[in-house]
N, C-alpha and C positions, 0 to 999 in steps of 0.2 A: 712247193713254190719257192721257198727260200733257197733250197738247194739248187734249183734250176737257175735262180738269179745269180747265185754265187758262181755256178759253172759258166754262165753267160759272161760275167765280169772277168773271170779268169781267161776265157776265150778272147775277149776284147783286149785284155792286157797282153796276152801272148802274141796276138796279131800285131799289136803296136810294137812290141819288142822286136819281133821278126822284121818288121818293116824298117824300123829305125836302125837296127844293127846291120841289116843287109846292105844298106847304101854305102857305109864306110868300108865294109868288107869287099864290096865290088870294086871300090876305088883301089884298095890294096891289091886285089887280084889283078886288076888291069895294069897296075904299076909293075907288078912282078912279071907279067907277060911281056910288057914293053922292054923291061931291062933284059930279060932273057933273049929277046929278038934283036935289040938294038944297042945294048950297052957297049959293045966293042966298037961299033961304027959311029955312034952319035953320043960321044962322051959328054958334050956340052949340055945335053938335056938331062943327064943323070941327076944332078943336084935338084932340079925342079921336080922331077918325078919322085925322088926320095922325100922331098919336102911335102908333097901332096900325100904320100903314103903315111908320113909321120902324122900329119893333121888328121887323116882318117883313123889312124890307130888311137889317137887321143880322143877323138869323138866317140868311137866305140867304147873306149875305156870309161869315158864320162857317163855314157848311157848306162853301162853296167853298174858303175858305182852308185849312180843316183837311183837306179832301180832297186839295188840292195838296200839303200837308205829307205826307200818308199815301202819296201816289204818288211822292214825290221819291226819286231814286236818287243824287243828287249827294252827295259826301262833305262832311262838315262842315268849316268853316274853323276848324281847331283851333290852340290854342296852350297853353303850360303854364298850368294853372289850379289853384287851391286849391279842392277840392270843399267843404270846410267853409265857405269864404267865400261860395260860391254858395248853399249851404244856409241860412246865416245871413241873407243878403240876401233870399232867397225868403221866409223866415219873417217878416222885418220887414214885408214887403208883406202878410202875412196877419194882422197884429196886430188889425186892426179886426174881421175875421171871427171870430177866436178869442175876442175879448172879447164880441162880439155873441151868440155861442152858448155862452158860459160854459165854454169849453174851456181846460183847463190844459195848458201846454206843458212837456214834459220833454225836455231836450237832453243828449246824451252824445256829444260830438264828439271823436274821438281827436286828440290833439295831434301825433301823429307820422305823419300821412298823407303819402305821397309825392305830388308834383305829378302831375297827369294831363293828357293831351292832350285838351282839350275845347273845344267851341264854347260859350262861357259862356251866351249868350242861350237857346240850345236846351236846355241842361241846366236852366236856371232855369225855362223853360217846362214841362219835365217835372215838376220839383219842385212848382211852383205847382198844376199839375193834380192831382198826387197828394195834396197838402195839402188842396185843395178837396174832393176825393172823401172824404177822412177827415173833414173838418168836416161835410159833408152826411150822413155816416153817424152823426153824433152830434148830432141836432137838440135834444136835451135836455141837452147838456153831456157832458163826459167828459175823457179825456186823450189828447193827441196826443204820441206819443213819437218822437223823431228821433235816431238814433245813426249814427255812422260808425266804421269800423274797417278795418284791413287784416290780411290773413292769407294765408299760402301754402297752396296745395292740397297736402295731404300724402298722396299716393298715390291720392286719389280724383279723379274728374272731376266738374265741377259738374252736368252733365246728360249723358245719352247722346250728344246731338247738339251739345254745347257746344264752343266754341272754347277753353275753359279746360282746361288739362291739368295733371297732377301737377307740383308744384314751382313753378308760376307763382303770382305774388302777385296776389291780388284786393283791390280796394278796394270796400267795400260801404257803401251808404247804406240804412238800414232805416227805414221809416215805419210806425208802428203806431197803430191807433185802438182805442177801447173800445166800438164800436158793435155792431150786431146780427150782423155778419158777412155773408157772401155765401151765399145759398141754394145747396145742392149742385147743383141742376139748372141753375144759372146760371154757376157758377164756370168751366166750360169754355168759356163763350161771351163772357167779358168782353173779350177782345181781338178779337172779330169786329166788323168795321166796321158801324156803325149799330145795334149792339145796345145798348140802354139801358133802364134802369128809371125814369129821371127824366122827368117830364112835359115839361120843356123841354130835355132833353139831346139832343145830336147823335149820340151813340154813336161819336164819333171821338176823344175825348180819350185813352183808353187805347191804341187802335191807333196813334195818332200818337206817343204817348210811347214805345211799344215800338219803333216804327220809328226814332225819334231815337236811342234807346239802342243799337240794333243797328248803326246807321250809325257809332256810336262804337266798335264792336267789343265792346259789352257785352251784358248780358242783364237782363231784368226778370222777377221771379217774384212771384206774388200767391197767398196762401193764408190760410185762416182760422186764427186762433189758438185754442189749446185753452181759454184763459181767456175767450174771446169777442172779437169784433172781427176785424180784418184786419191782416196783416203784408205789407208790400211790400218786397222786396229789390231794389235796383238795383245791379248788379254791373259793375265796370269792371276791365279788365286793365291793369296798369302797362305802360308802353310801352318797356321796355328799361332800359339802364344808368342813365341819369340819374334815372329814376323809382325806382330801387332804392337811391339814395344814403342815404335814411333807413331805419332799421330798422323793421320792422312790429311791432305789439304782439302778443306771443305769447299773451296772455291771452284773446284773442277767437277 
């Protein structure tokens, strides 16, 4: 039964790859055919066709790179990192998008976070993907709220299948938007490879982000907010003694 489910998953993934990569390849092929037939006579259209081919190549490349990320099983190259510093740097890279879409940024980054064992570039990749999703959910403006805090699990488990147990300290990054939220019939599919509601999306951003966080021993949870919009919680476990040297904030 398990083997059959694995084969079914592989088949679904392969079908998704074939569909997603086929479209840009067809665009490239059509462009090549056009250039072969008309390049000499209709030179004014050549730059436009080449631009479309370039975009198609970039899309195919993006799909392949994200698929490789999704299928990766190697452990991240971690070192002690400040989660707040990674969040701030990622937000700095988003300043243009925030201004362009008239989005207000609200930050509440705890000053007492323990250092975490992270691969900086990978976590930055996750943050930027989540920030971009939030921006796209607020095309007419809104508020992007980013907060970090640490707290111990007091008797509860994070989820039934979680690696986080009672007494362990979690470091949490929360990202909230004030958009329309996720439709109920879609929220269970958001981590499925190739599921997307965006016209130009690959449907691999969230699955890749989830994989990166899980390879760091963490978890990612997405839910609609009662006030509207979406809340994303990225949860990390502190990695032992040296990460507990600073006290966590009991108010969170």
